[in-house]
C-alpha positions in Angstrom: -10.0 16.4 47.2 -6.9 14.5 48.0 -3.7 15.5 46.2 -3.3 11.9 45.2 -6.2 12.2 42.8 -5.1 15.4 41.1 -3.0 15.6 38.0 -0.8 18.5 37.0 -1.7 18.5 33.3 -3.7 16.8 30.6 -0.4 15.5 29.0 -0.3 12.8 31.7 -3.3 11.1 30.2 -2.4 11.4 26.5 -2.1 8.1 24.8 1.4 7.4 23.3 1.7 7.8 19.5 3.5 5.0 17.9 5.3 5.0 14.6 3.2 4.2 11.5 3.5 0.5 10.7 5.7 -0.4 7.8 4.3 -3.2 5.6 6.4 -6.3 5.7 8.5 -7.5 2.8 10.2 -5.6 0.0 9.0 -2.1 -0.9 8.4 -2.7 -4.6 7.0 0.3 -6.4 5.8 1.2 -9.9 7.0 4.5 -11.4 3.6 6.0 -10.4 4.0 4.5 -6.9 7.4 6.2 -6.5 6.0 9.5 -7.6 3.2 9.1 -5.1 5.7 8.4 -2.3 7.7 11.5 -3.3 4.5 13.7 -3.4 3.4 12.5 0.1 6.9 13.1 1.5 6.8 16.7 0.1 3.3 17.2 1.7 4.6 15.9 5.0 7.6 18.1 4.9 5.4 21.2 4.1 3.2 20.3 7.1 6.2 20.1 9.4 7.5 23.5 8.2 4.1 25.1 8.6 2.7 23.5 11.8 2.8 25.5 15.1 0.7 23.2 17.3 2.9 20.8 19.2 0.6 17.8 18.9 -0.1 18.4 15.2 3.7 19.0 14.6 4.5 15.6 16.3 2.0 13.9 14.0 3.4 15.7 10.9 6.9 14.6 11.9 5.7 11.0 12.3 4.2 11.1 8.8 7.4 12.5 7.5 9.5 9.7 9.1 7.2 7.2 7.5 7.5 8.6 4.0 11.3 9.1 4.3 11.5 5.4 5.2 9.3 4.4 2.3 11.3 6.5 -0.2 14.7 5.2 0.9 13.5 1.6 0.9 11.6 1.9 -2.5 12.7 -0.6 -5.2 11.5 0.4 -8.7 10.2 -2.9 -10.2 11.1 -3.8 -13.8 8.3 -3.7 -16.3 6.2 -6.9 -16.1 6.4 -9.5 -18.9 3.6 -9.2 -21.4 2.4 -12.8 -21.2 2.5 -13.5 -17.4 0.9 -11.8 -14.4 3.5 -10.0 -12.4 4.0 -6.9 -10.3 2.8 -3.9 -12.4 0.4 -6.0 -14.5 -3.2 -5.1 -15.1 -5.2 -8.3 -15.1 -8.8 -9.1 -16.3 -10.2 -12.3 -15.0 -13.3 -14.0 -13.7 -13.6 -14.9 -10.1 -16.3 -17.5 -9.4 -17.9 -16.5 -12.7 -17.9 -12.7 -12.1 -15.7 -10.5 -14.3 -13.1 -8.4 -12.5 -10.0 -6.4 -13.2 -7.1 -5.4 -10.9 -3.7 -3.9 -11.1 -0.9 -5.3 -8.9 1.0 -2.5 -7.2 3.0 -1.7 -4.1 1.5 -1.3 -0.6 1.5 2.5 -0.6 -0.1 2.7 -4.1 -2.9 0.2 -3.4 -6.5 1.6 -3.5 -9.5 -0.7 -3.4 -11.6 2.0 -5.0 -9.5 2.0 -8.2 -8.9 -1.8 -8.1 -5.2 -1.4 -7.4 -4.3 -4.2 -5.0 -1.0 -4.8 -3.2 1.2 -7.6 -4.7 1.1 -9.2 -1.2 -2.7 -9.6 -1.2 -4.0 -13.2 -1.4 -5.7 -12.5 -4.7 -2.5 -11.0 -6.2 -0.4 -14.0 -5.0 -2.9 -16.4 -6.6 -2.7 -14.4 -9.9 1.1 -13.9 -10.1 2.7 -16.2 -12.7 -0.6 -17.0 -14.4 -1.1 -16.7 -18.2 -4.2 -15.9 -20.3 -6.6 -18.8 -20.4 -5.2 -20.4 -17.3 -7.6 -21.5 -14.6 -6.4 -21.1 -11.0 -7.5 -22.2 -7.5 -8.2 -19.5 -5.0 -9.4 -19.4 -1.3 -9.8 -23.1 -1.2 -12.0 -23.3 -4.3 -10.7 -25.2 -7.3 -10.8 -23.4 -10.7 -12.1 -20.2 -9.1 -10.1 -17.8 -11.3 -9.8 -17.7 -15.1 -7.4 -15.2 -16.5 -8.9 -13.3 -19.5 -6.3 -10.7 -20.2 -2.9 -9.3 -19.1 -1.4 -6.0 -20.0 1.4 -3.8 -18.7 0.0 -1.0 -16.6 1.2 2.4 -17.8 
């Protein structure tokens, strides 16, 4: 075999690891979202301290950099008003006739399983500013959303 087709190590073919993407816009957080960021940062720092494998250590350091950035850029949002949908609100509504409920939170706190959606999501943007009883357009459909209830998430 020609020397031109040999490689010295497997590291030459490893794909580069890029930084974790930071969601655009302000890093608004609820009190629970800030606690979540702090917990994830503590976990990442523990992983960095305990890791001995170079590849896993590099990944742990990347995670730590992400959570440091998220913690330093976090802006604790004020409590939402009781009568309008805003960041931190829990909203009950109908969407095309089907009852739903969501909580508007920051990007790092969002979980589709628990119906926590980021305030930047299209549905959240459609809901923000709405009042109980208001009918809103969504996704090109007129009167797609009817707001049934609003409460401060706690």
